[in-house]
MARVODO-179572 format. One record per residue (C-alpha): x, y, z; residue number from 1. Coordinates in steps of 0.5 Angstrom, whole numbers, padded with zeros to 4 digits. Layout:
<recs>
<rec u="X" v="Y" w="Z" pos="NUM"/>
...
</recs>
This chain:
<recs>
<rec u="0015" v="-0029" w="-0036" pos="1"/>
<rec u="0017" v="-0035" w="-0033" pos="2"/>
<rec u="0011" v="-0040" w="-0031" pos="3"/>
<rec u="0012" v="-0042" w="-0024" pos="4"/>
<rec u="0008" v="-0046" w="-0018" pos="5"/>
<rec u="0008" v="-0042" w="-0012" pos="6"/>
<rec u="0008" v="-0047" w="-0006" pos="7"/>
<rec u="0007" v="-0042" w="-0001" pos="8"/>
<rec u="0005" v="-0035" w="-0001" pos="9"/>
<rec u="0001" v="-0031" w="-0006" pos="10"/>
<rec u="0005" v="-0027" w="-0010" pos="11"/>
<rec u="0007" v="-0029" w="-0018" pos="12"/>
<rec u="0008" v="-0025" w="-0024" pos="13"/>
<rec u="0014" v="-0021" w="-0026" pos="14"/>
<rec u="0020" v="-0021" w="-0022" pos="15"/>
<rec u="0025" v="-0016" w="-0021" pos="16"/>
<rec u="0030" v="-0019" w="-0026" pos="17"/>
<rec u="0024" v="-0020" w="-0031" pos="18"/>
<rec u="0022" v="-0013" w="-0031" pos="19"/>
<rec u="0029" v="-0011" w="-0032" pos="20"/>
<rec u="0030" v="-0015" w="-0038" pos="21"/>
<rec u="0023" v="-0013" w="-0040" pos="22"/>
<rec u="0025" v="-0005" w="-0040" pos="23"/>
<rec u="0031" v="-0006" w="-0044" pos="24"/>
<rec u="0027" v="-0010" w="-0049" pos="25"/>
<rec u="0022" v="-0004" w="-0049" pos="26"/>
<rec u="0028" v="0001" w="-0049" pos="27"/>
<rec u="0031" v="-0003" w="-0055" pos="28"/>
<rec u="0038" v="-0004" w="-0051" pos="29"/>
<rec u="0042" v="-0010" w="-0050" pos="30"/>
<rec u="0045" v="-0007" w="-0043" pos="31"/>
<rec u="0044" v="-0001" w="-0039" pos="32"/>
<rec u="0050" v="0003" w="-0041" pos="33"/>
<rec u="0046" v="0008" w="-0044" pos="34"/>
<rec u="0041" v="0008" w="-0038" pos="35"/>
<rec u="0045" v="0008" w="-0032" pos="36"/>
<rec u="0049" v="0013" w="-0028" pos="37"/>
<rec u="0056" v="0010" w="-0029" pos="38"/>
<rec u="0055" v="0008" w="-0036" pos="39"/>
<rec u="0056" v="0001" w="-0034" pos="40"/>
<rec u="0053" v="-0005" w="-0037" pos="41"/>
<rec u="0050" v="-0008" w="-0031" pos="42"/>
<rec u="0048" v="-0002" w="-0027" pos="43"/>
<rec u="0041" v="-0002" w="-0026" pos="44"/>
<rec u="0040" v="0004" w="-0021" pos="45"/>
<rec u="0036" v="0008" w="-0026" pos="46"/>
<rec u="0032" v="0002" w="-0028" pos="47"/>
<rec u="0030" v="0000" w="-0021" pos="48"/>
<rec u="0029" v="0007" w="-0019" pos="49"/>
<rec u="0024" v="0008" w="-0025" pos="50"/>
<rec u="0020" v="0001" w="-0023" pos="51"/>
<rec u="0019" v="0003" w="-0016" pos="52"/>
<rec u="0017" v="0010" w="-0018" pos="53"/>
<rec u="0012" v="0007" w="-0023" pos="54"/>
<rec u="0009" v="0002" w="-0018" pos="55"/>
<rec u="0008" v="0008" w="-0013" pos="56"/>
<rec u="0005" v="0012" w="-0018" pos="57"/>
<rec u="0000" v="0006" w="-0020" pos="58"/>
<rec u="-0002" v="0005" w="-0012" pos="59"/>
<rec u="-0003" v="0012" w="-0011" pos="60"/>
<rec u="-0008" v="0013" w="-0017" pos="61"/>
<rec u="-0011" v="0006" w="-0016" pos="62"/>
<rec u="-0011" v="0005" w="-0008" pos="63"/>
<rec u="-0010" v="-0002" w="-0010" pos="64"/>
<rec u="-0006" v="-0004" w="-0003" pos="65"/>
<rec u="-0010" v="-0004" w="0003" pos="66"/>
<rec u="-0007" v="-0006" w="0010" pos="67"/>
<rec u="-0008" v="-0006" w="0018" pos="68"/>
<rec u="-0005" v="-0002" w="0023" pos="69"/>
<rec u="-0006" v="-0002" w="0031" pos="70"/>
<rec u="-0004" v="0004" w="0034" pos="71"/>
<rec u="-0002" v="0004" w="0042" pos="72"/>
<rec u="-0005" v="0010" w="0045" pos="73"/>
<rec u="-0002" v="0014" w="0051" pos="74"/>
<rec u="-0006" v="0017" w="0056" pos="75"/>
<rec u="-0007" v="0025" w="0055" pos="76"/>
<rec u="-0004" v="0025" w="0048" pos="77"/>
<rec u="-0008" v="0027" w="0043" pos="78"/>
<rec u="-0003" v="0026" w="0036" pos="79"/>
<rec u="0000" v="0020" w="0034" pos="80"/>
<rec u="0005" v="0018" w="0028" pos="81"/>
<rec u="0002" v="0014" w="0022" pos="82"/>
<rec u="0006" v="0008" w="0019" pos="83"/>
<rec u="0011" v="0011" w="0014" pos="84"/>
<rec u="0007" v="0008" w="0008" pos="85"/>
<rec u="0000" v="0011" w="0010" pos="86"/>
<rec u="-0004" v="0014" w="0004" pos="87"/>
<rec u="-0011" v="0015" w="0006" pos="88"/>
<rec u="-0016" v="0012" w="0012" pos="89"/>
<rec u="-0021" v="0007" w="0010" pos="90"/>
<rec u="-0024" v="0006" w="0017" pos="91"/>
<rec u="-0022" v="0007" w="0024" pos="92"/>
<rec u="-0024" v="0003" w="0031" pos="93"/>
<rec u="-0023" v="0004" w="0038" pos="94"/>
<rec u="-0023" v="-0002" w="0042" pos="95"/>
<rec u="-0027" v="-0001" w="0049" pos="96"/>
<rec u="-0025" v="-0008" w="0050" pos="97"/>
<rec u="-0021" v="-0014" w="0047" pos="98"/>
<rec u="-0027" v="-0016" w="0044" pos="99"/>
<rec u="-0031" v="-0010" w="0043" pos="100"/>
<rec u="-0030" v="-0004" w="0039" pos="101"/>
<rec u="-0033" v="0003" w="0036" pos="102"/>
<rec u="-0032" v="0006" w="0029" pos="103"/>
<rec u="-0029" v="0012" w="0030" pos="104"/>
<rec u="-0032" v="0018" w="0025" pos="105"/>
<rec u="-0027" v="0021" w="0020" pos="106"/>
<rec u="-0027" v="0028" w="0021" pos="107"/>
<rec u="-0022" v="0034" w="0020" pos="108"/>
<rec u="-0019" v="0040" w="0024" pos="109"/>
<rec u="-0023" v="0045" w="0020" pos="110"/>
<rec u="-0030" v="0041" w="0022" pos="111"/>
<rec u="-0028" v="0040" w="0029" pos="112"/>
<rec u="-0026" v="0048" w="0030" pos="113"/>
<rec u="-0033" v="0049" w="0027" pos="114"/>
<rec u="-0037" v="0044" w="0031" pos="115"/>
<rec u="-0034" v="0043" w="0038" pos="116"/>
<rec u="-0032" v="0048" w="0043" pos="117"/>
<rec u="-0025" v="0046" w="0046" pos="118"/>
<rec u="-0024" v="0040" w="0042" pos="119"/>
<rec u="-0016" v="0041" w="0043" pos="120"/>
<rec u="-0016" v="0040" w="0050" pos="121"/>
<rec u="-0023" v="0035" w="0052" pos="122"/>
<rec u="-0021" v="0028" w="0054" pos="123"/>
<rec u="-0025" v="0022" w="0055" pos="124"/>
<rec u="-0026" v="0016" w="0050" pos="125"/>
<rec u="-0025" v="0018" w="0043" pos="126"/>
<rec u="-0030" v="0018" w="0038" pos="127"/>
<rec u="-0027" v="0022" w="0032" pos="128"/>
<rec u="-0020" v="0021" w="0028" pos="129"/>
<rec u="-0017" v="0026" w="0023" pos="130"/>
<rec u="-0011" v="0028" w="0020" pos="131"/>
<rec u="-0007" v="0033" w="0024" pos="132"/>
<rec u="0000" v="0035" w="0020" pos="133"/>
<rec u="0006" v="0032" w="0017" pos="134"/>
<rec u="0012" v="0031" w="0022" pos="135"/>
<rec u="0018" v="0031" w="0018" pos="136"/>
<rec u="0016" v="0027" w="0012" pos="137"/>
<rec u="0011" v="0023" w="0016" pos="138"/>
<rec u="0003" v="0024" w="0017" pos="139"/>
<rec u="0000" v="0025" w="0024" pos="140"/>
<rec u="-0007" v="0023" w="0026" pos="141"/>
<rec u="-0011" v="0026" w="0032" pos="142"/>
<rec u="-0016" v="0023" w="0036" pos="143"/>
<rec u="-0022" v="0027" w="0039" pos="144"/>
<rec u="-0023" v="0027" w="0045" pos="145"/>
<rec u="-0016" v="0026" w="0048" pos="146"/>
<rec u="-0016" v="0019" w="0050" pos="147"/>
<rec u="-0016" v="0019" w="0058" pos="148"/>
<rec u="-0013" v="0012" w="0059" pos="149"/>
<rec u="-0007" v="0009" w="0056" pos="150"/>
<rec u="-0008" v="0003" w="0051" pos="151"/>
<rec u="-0006" v="-0004" w="0054" pos="152"/>
<rec u="0000" v="-0008" w="0051" pos="153"/>
<rec u="-0001" v="-0011" w="0045" pos="154"/>
<rec u="0000" v="-0018" w="0045" pos="155"/>
<rec u="-0001" v="-0024" w="0040" pos="156"/>
<rec u="-0002" v="-0031" w="0039" pos="157"/>
<rec u="0005" v="-0033" w="0038" pos="158"/>
<rec u="0003" v="-0040" w="0035" pos="159"/>
<rec u="0001" v="-0038" w="0028" pos="160"/>
<rec u="0005" v="-0031" w="0028" pos="161"/>
<rec u="0011" v="-0027" w="0030" pos="162"/>
<rec u="0013" v="-0020" w="0031" pos="163"/>
<rec u="0019" v="-0018" w="0027" pos="164"/>
<rec u="0022" v="-0011" w="0026" pos="165"/>
<rec u="0022" v="-0010" w="0019" pos="166"/>
<rec u="0019" v="-0014" w="0013" pos="167"/>
<rec u="0020" v="-0015" w="0006" pos="168"/>
<rec u="0013" v="-0019" w="0005" pos="169"/>
<rec u="0014" v="-0021" w="-0003" pos="170"/>
<rec u="0021" v="-0024" w="-0002" pos="171"/>
<rec u="0023" v="-0027" w="0005" pos="172"/>
<rec u="0016" v="-0029" w="0007" pos="173"/>
<rec u="0013" v="-0029" w="0001" pos="174"/>
<rec u="0006" v="-0027" w="0004" pos="175"/>
<rec u="0003" v="-0020" w="0006" pos="176"/>
<rec u="0004" v="-0018" w="0013" pos="177"/>
<rec u="-0002" v="-0018" w="0017" pos="178"/>
<rec u="-0002" v="-0012" w="0021" pos="179"/>
<rec u="0003" v="-0006" w="0022" pos="180"/>
<rec u="0004" v="-0005" w="0030" pos="181"/>
<rec u="0005" v="0002" w="0031" pos="182"/>
<rec u="0009" v="0002" w="0038" pos="183"/>
<rec u="0011" v="0008" w="0042" pos="184"/>
<rec u="0018" v="0008" w="0039" pos="185"/>
<rec u="0018" v="0004" w="0033" pos="186"/>
<rec u="0014" v="0000" w="0027" pos="187"/>
<rec u="0013" v="-0007" w="0028" pos="188"/>
<rec u="0010" v="-0013" w="0024" pos="189"/>
<rec u="0006" v="-0019" w="0025" pos="190"/>
<rec u="0007" v="-0024" w="0020" pos="191"/>
<rec u="0003" v="-0031" w="0020" pos="192"/>
<rec u="0008" v="-0037" w="0020" pos="193"/>
<rec u="0003" v="-0042" w="0019" pos="194"/>
<rec u="0000" v="-0042" w="0012" pos="195"/>
<rec u="-0007" v="-0043" w="0012" pos="196"/>
<rec u="-0008" v="-0041" w="0019" pos="197"/>
<rec u="-0009" v="-0033" w="0021" pos="198"/>
<rec u="-0006" v="-0031" w="0027" pos="199"/>
<rec u="-0010" v="-0027" w="0032" pos="200"/>
<rec u="-0009" v="-0021" w="0036" pos="201"/>
<rec u="-0010" v="-0023" w="0044" pos="202"/>
<rec u="-0010" v="-0016" w="0047" pos="203"/>
<rec u="-0013" v="-0009" w="0044" pos="204"/>
<rec u="-0016" v="-0006" w="0050" pos="205"/>
<rec u="-0016" v="0002" w="0049" pos="206"/>
<rec u="-0012" v="0002" w="0043" pos="207"/>
<rec u="-0014" v="0004" w="0035" pos="208"/>
<rec u="-0014" v="-0001" w="0030" pos="209"/>
<rec u="-0014" v="0002" w="0023" pos="210"/>
<rec u="-0016" v="0000" w="0016" pos="211"/>
<rec u="-0012" v="0004" w="0011" pos="212"/>
<rec u="-0009" v="0005" w="0004" pos="213"/>
<rec u="-0002" v="0004" w="0003" pos="214"/>
<rec u="0004" v="0005" w="-0001" pos="215"/>
<rec u="0008" v="-0001" w="-0004" pos="216"/>
<rec u="0014" v="-0004" w="-0001" pos="217"/>
<rec u="0020" v="-0002" w="-0005" pos="218"/>
<rec u="0023" v="-0007" w="-0010" pos="219"/>
<rec u="0030" v="-0008" w="-0008" pos="220"/>
<rec u="0036" v="-0012" w="-0010" pos="221"/>
<rec u="0042" v="-0011" w="-0005" pos="222"/>
<rec u="0040" v="-0012" w="0002" pos="223"/>
<rec u="0044" v="-0015" w="0007" pos="224"/>
<rec u="0041" v="-0022" w="0009" pos="225"/>
<rec u="0036" v="-0022" w="0005" pos="226"/>
<rec u="0038" v="-0027" w="-0001" pos="227"/>
<rec u="0037" v="-0026" w="-0008" pos="228"/>
<rec u="0032" v="-0020" w="-0009" pos="229"/>
<rec u="0032" v="-0021" w="-0016" pos="230"/>
<rec u="0026" v="-0026" w="-0015" pos="231"/>
<rec u="0022" v="-0020" w="-0011" pos="232"/>
<rec u="0015" v="-0019" w="-0014" pos="233"/>
<rec u="0011" v="-0012" w="-0015" pos="234"/>
<rec u="0005" v="-0012" w="-0010" pos="235"/>
<rec u="0000" v="-0009" w="-0015" pos="236"/>
<rec u="-0004" v="-0015" w="-0018" pos="237"/>
<rec u="0000" v="-0019" w="-0023" pos="238"/>
<rec u="-0004" v="-0017" w="-0029" pos="239"/>
<rec u="-0002" v="-0010" w="-0029" pos="240"/>
<rec u="0006" v="-0012" w="-0027" pos="241"/>
<rec u="0007" v="-0010" w="-0035" pos="242"/>
<rec u="0005" v="-0003" w="-0033" pos="243"/>
<rec u="0011" v="-0002" w="-0029" pos="244"/>
<rec u="0016" v="-0003" w="-0035" pos="245"/>
<rec u="0012" v="0002" w="-0039" pos="246"/>
<rec u="0013" v="0007" w="-0034" pos="247"/>
<rec u="0020" v="0006" w="-0033" pos="248"/>
<rec u="0021" v="0006" w="-0041" pos="249"/>
<rec u="0017" v="0012" w="-0042" pos="250"/>
<rec u="0022" v="0016" w="-0036" pos="251"/>
<rec u="0028" v="0013" w="-0039" pos="252"/>
<rec u="0027" v="0015" w="-0046" pos="253"/>
<rec u="0024" v="0022" w="-0044" pos="254"/>
<rec u="0030" v="0024" w="-0040" pos="255"/>
<rec u="0035" v="0021" w="-0044" pos="256"/>
<rec u="0033" v="0021" w="-0052" pos="257"/>
<rec u="0037" v="0021" w="-0058" pos="258"/>
<rec u="0032" v="0023" w="-0063" pos="259"/>
<rec u="0025" v="0025" w="-0064" pos="260"/>
<rec u="0023" v="0018" w="-0065" pos="261"/>
<rec u="0025" v="0016" w="-0058" pos="262"/>
<rec u="0022" v="0022" w="-0055" pos="263"/>
<rec u="0015" v="0020" w="-0059" pos="264"/>
<rec u="0016" v="0013" w="-0056" pos="265"/>
<rec u="0017" v="0016" w="-0049" pos="266"/>
<rec u="0010" v="0019" w="-0050" pos="267"/>
<rec u="0007" v="0012" w="-0052" pos="268"/>
<rec u="0009" v="0008" w="-0046" pos="269"/>
<rec u="0007" v="0014" w="-0042" pos="270"/>
<rec u="0000" v="0013" w="-0045" pos="271"/>
<rec u="0000" v="0005" w="-0044" pos="272"/>
<rec u="0002" v="0006" w="-0037" pos="273"/>
<rec u="-0004" v="0011" w="-0036" pos="274"/>
<rec u="-0009" v="0006" w="-0040" pos="275"/>
<rec u="-0007" v="0001" w="-0035" pos="276"/>
<rec u="-0008" v="0004" w="-0028" pos="277"/>
<rec u="-0015" v="0007" w="-0031" pos="278"/>
<rec u="-0017" v="0000" w="-0033" pos="279"/>
<rec u="-0016" v="-0002" w="-0026" pos="280"/>
<rec u="-0020" v="0003" w="-0024" pos="281"/>
<rec u="-0026" v="0002" w="-0029" pos="282"/>
<rec u="-0025" v="-0006" w="-0027" pos="283"/>
<rec u="-0026" v="-0004" w="-0020" pos="284"/>
<rec u="-0032" v="0000" w="-0021" pos="285"/>
<rec u="-0036" v="-0006" w="-0024" pos="286"/>
<rec u="-0035" v="-0011" w="-0019" pos="287"/>
<rec u="-0040" v="-0017" w="-0022" pos="288"/>
<rec u="-0037" v="-0016" w="-0029" pos="289"/>
<rec u="-0034" v="-0023" w="-0031" pos="290"/>
<rec u="-0039" v="-0027" w="-0027" pos="291"/>
<rec u="-0044" v="-0032" w="-0029" pos="292"/>
<rec u="-0050" v="-0029" w="-0025" pos="293"/>
<rec u="-0056" v="-0033" w="-0025" pos="294"/>
<rec u="-0060" v="-0026" w="-0023" pos="295"/>
<rec u="-0058" v="-0019" w="-0023" pos="296"/>
<rec u="-0061" v="-0014" w="-0018" pos="297"/>
<rec u="-0067" v="-0010" w="-0021" pos="298"/>
<rec u="-0063" v="-0004" w="-0017" pos="299"/>
<rec u="-0057" v="-0005" w="-0020" pos="300"/>
<rec u="-0059" v="0000" w="-0027" pos="301"/>
<rec u="-0060" v="0006" w="-0023" pos="302"/>
<rec u="-0055" v="0005" w="-0017" pos="303"/>
<rec u="-0049" v="0005" w="-0022" pos="304"/>
<rec u="-0052" v="0012" w="-0024" pos="305"/>
<rec u="-0051" v="0015" w="-0017" pos="306"/>
<rec u="-0046" v="0020" w="-0017" pos="307"/>
<rec u="-0043" v="0017" w="-0011" pos="308"/>
<rec u="-0042" v="0011" w="-0014" pos="309"/>
<rec u="-0039" v="0014" w="-0020" pos="310"/>
<rec u="-0034" v="0017" w="-0016" pos="311"/>
<rec u="-0032" v="0010" w="-0012" pos="312"/>
<rec u="-0025" v="0008" w="-0014" pos="313"/>
</recs>
């Protein structure tokens, strides 16, 4: 792994090019001839696919990526499309003004059916949010009551940020996008343009602000106008980047083994990948581990034995 100085942004670790090389080393191969759809010596299609599926699997298991979205509401519309990369809610807020908000209850359709008469038609100020259904291959969410007021037009402080239609946060801008904007017809992204200063949303009234766990951006190589994508980094914490190469090696050896020894090696790499994501979860359960604390709360001993805490990941 190349040691480098990052002047801006926050990503480091293995690049896509370095991960490819690491996978070939695990495969004990000098080129991609055995592991490509074209049998070409530099065709990384299968390797890149496995790396991306490994990153997605790691994120689904650990919920290690969290971001924000602003949903622009329309009067008398109950359901809205979630961003394509949505995994799960962390919290949701309804802005009653640009500076005041109420946290929404995360509910379910089943619970609303049991508890609220005519919840599907009642209008007012939203108090609850719930996952509605899949529309195509994207999740929808619903609000109760149905908002009776259209959300204000979302505006931003343009001195420190810019809105773009698409973003590769780990190459072109080398920093995580601040927020996804779910407009009426497209997803947009608000990016900080002055490093060290966080831009701010100027108008939020009658809109929903989500904190949610998300899927990673894809590691890709050949995208127009984005330069050499070989320098792209995975979004997972850099100390776990090697896990992606474990996943890719396991996948390729398992699906294209020459002998039983290679099949056994596939199982070994799959176990290493699982050990990495489990290690991440375990470390997250011990948030104070590694700190030189002068004092430890007396409650900690019994607190971390509570069932709800054990289930937190």
